[in-house]
C-alpha positions as CSV (number, residue, x, y, z in Angstrom):
1,M,61.3,65.9,171.6
2,K,64.8,66.5,170.2
3,K,64.6,63.3,168.1
4,S,61.3,64.1,166.6
5,I,62.6,67.6,165.5
6,Q,65.7,66.0,163.9
7,R,63.4,63.4,162.2
8,Y,61.1,66.2,160.9
9,Q,64.2,68.1,159.5
10,R,65.5,65.1,157.8
11,I,62.2,64.3,156.1
12,R,61.8,68.0,155.1
13,T,65.3,68.0,153.6
14,L,64.7,64.8,151.7
15,A,61.3,66.1,150.4
16,L,62.9,69.4,149.3
17,S,65.8,67.5,147.6
18,A,63.4,65.2,145.7
19,G,61.2,68.1,144.6
20,L,64.3,70.0,143.4
21,V,65.5,67.0,141.4
22,L,62.0,66.4,139.9
23,G,61.8,70.1,139.0
24,M,65.1,70.0,137.2
25,V,64.1,66.9,135.3
26,A,60.8,68.5,134.3
27,A,62.6,71.7,133.2
28,T,65.0,69.8,131.1
29,F,62.7,67.3,129.3
30,G,59.3,69.1,129.6
31,P,59.7,71.5,126.7
32,Q,61.0,68.7,124.4
33,L,58.0,66.4,125.3
34,A,55.5,69.2,125.0
35,H,56.6,70.1,121.5
36,A,57.4,66.5,120.3
37,A,55.5,65.3,117.2
38,P,53.2,62.3,117.8
39,A,55.2,59.1,117.5
40,K,54.6,57.1,114.3
41,S,53.8,53.5,114.6
42,V,56.4,50.9,113.7
43,K,54.4,49.9,110.7
44,Q,54.0,53.5,109.5
45,K,57.8,54.1,109.8
46,L,58.5,51.0,107.8
47,A,55.9,51.9,105.2
48,D,57.5,55.4,104.8
49,K,61.0,53.8,104.4
50,I,59.8,51.3,101.8
51,A,57.9,54.0,99.9
52,N,61.1,56.1,99.7
53,L,63.5,53.4,98.5
54,P,66.1,54.8,96.0
55,E,66.2,53.2,92.6
56,A,68.5,50.2,92.4
57,T,71.9,50.9,90.8
58,M,73.3,48.8,87.9
59,D,75.8,47.2,90.3
60,Q,72.9,46.4,92.7
61,L,70.8,44.9,89.9
62,Q,73.8,42.7,88.8
63,A,74.3,41.5,92.4
64,A,70.5,40.8,92.7
65,E,70.8,38.3,89.8
66,R,73.2,36.2,91.9
67,V,71.0,36.2,95.1
68,L,69.6,32.8,95.8
69,T,65.9,33.3,96.7
70,G,63.8,30.9,98.7
71,R,64.4,28.9,101.9
72,Y,67.8,28.2,103.3
73,A,68.0,25.3,105.8
74,C,70.4,26.3,108.6
75,E,72.0,24.7,111.6
76,F,70.0,23.6,114.7
77,G,66.8,23.3,112.5
78,K,66.5,27.0,111.8
79,S,65.8,28.6,108.5
80,V,66.2,31.8,106.6
81,T,63.9,32.9,103.7
82,V,64.9,35.4,101.0
83,T,62.2,36.8,98.7
84,P,62.6,39.5,96.0
85,R,60.5,42.6,96.4
86,K,58.1,42.8,93.4
87,A,57.5,46.5,93.8
88,N,61.3,47.4,94.2
89,A,63.6,45.7,91.7
90,G,67.0,44.9,93.3
91,Y,65.7,44.7,96.9
92,F,64.9,41.6,99.0
93,D,63.0,40.7,102.1
94,L,64.9,38.4,104.5
95,K,63.0,36.6,107.2
96,F,64.6,34.7,110.2
97,G,62.2,33.4,112.9
98,N,59.7,36.2,113.6
99,K,62.0,39.0,112.4
100,S,62.4,40.4,108.9
101,W,64.6,42.9,107.2
102,L,64.7,44.9,103.9
103,M,67.9,44.0,102.3
104,K,70.1,45.5,99.5
105,P,72.5,43.2,97.6
106,S,76.1,43.9,96.7
107,L,79.0,41.9,95.2
108,T,82.5,41.8,96.7
109,S,85.8,41.5,94.8
110,T,85.9,37.8,95.8
111,G,82.6,37.0,94.2
112,T,80.7,36.7,97.5
113,T,77.2,38.0,97.5
114,R,76.2,40.2,100.4
115,L,72.7,41.3,101.5
116,E,72.8,44.2,104.0
117,D,69.8,45.8,105.7
118,F,69.5,49.6,105.6
119,K,70.4,50.0,109.3
120,G,73.7,48.3,108.7
121,T,72.9,45.7,111.4
122,M,72.1,42.4,109.6
123,L,74.2,40.9,106.9
124,L,73.6,37.7,104.9
125,V,76.9,36.4,103.3
126,Q,76.3,34.0,100.5
127,I,79.3,31.9,99.2
128,L,79.3,28.9,96.8
129,T,78.4,26.2,99.4
130,K,76.8,27.9,102.3
131,S,75.5,31.2,103.7
132,M,75.5,32.8,107.1
133,L,73.4,35.5,108.8
134,M,75.4,38.0,110.9
135,D,74.6,40.8,113.3
136,H,77.2,43.2,111.9
137,L,77.0,45.7,114.7
138,A,77.3,43.1,117.5
139,G,80.0,41.3,115.5
140,H,78.6,37.8,115.8
141,R,76.9,35.2,113.8
142,V,73.1,34.9,114.3
143,V,72.9,31.6,112.4
144,D,75.5,29.7,110.3
145,G,75.5,26.7,108.0
146,C,72.6,28.0,105.9
147,V,72.3,26.0,102.7
148,H,70.0,26.8,99.7
149,E,69.2,24.0,97.2
150,A,71.6,25.5,94.7
151,Q,74.4,25.5,97.3
152,R,73.7,21.9,98.2
153,A,74.0,21.0,94.5
154,A,77.3,22.9,94.2
155,E,78.7,21.1,97.2
156,A,77.6,17.7,95.8
157,N,79.3,18.6,92.5
158,L,82.5,19.6,94.3
159,A,82.5,16.3,96.2
160,Q,82.4,14.4,92.9
161,Q,85.5,16.2,91.5
162,P,88.9,14.5,91.7
163,P,91.3,16.0,94.2
164,R,93.4,18.8,92.6
165,E,97.1,19.3,93.0
166,S,97.9,21.9,95.7
167,I,100.4,24.6,95.2
168,F,102.9,22.5,97.2
169,G,102.9,19.7,94.6
170,S,100.9,16.9,96.2
171,P,97.1,16.3,95.7
172,A,95.0,18.1,98.2
173,G,94.4,16.1,101.4
174,N,97.5,13.9,100.9
175,P,100.7,14.7,102.8
């Protein structure tokens, strides 16, 4: 009899504790959920964002002229596609796999062309002979060794050039 009373008290204590915790959670989040606006769909959020794009600046338009559009063949048989937005001059759509981002171009002091998405997450860096797609927030490369036809031609042109003298006096590559 004593064991059944102790068991009953334990169950009652656990039930009261659980009810208290649930009540506190409901009191904390209930008002926020009751007055929350209906959630917009992902497509609706994207449509709102695209509709409210700011006009491209002169620097952005100059950078856009240097962006290589089309398909980039990347390492491991992957590819990246960059297409200009017809409705928004100076902006680009970047597609990798089944994901896509709205990108804004900029130039760096070194001549590198950068395409950054608006969330500051994805970054496509385009140099003379290759490009790479990076997850800026995570700090790692998503895919590397991406080459556009124009970059492939530039690399072939560089390979045909005679070796130049280095700053140390001997031709590059010769000790």
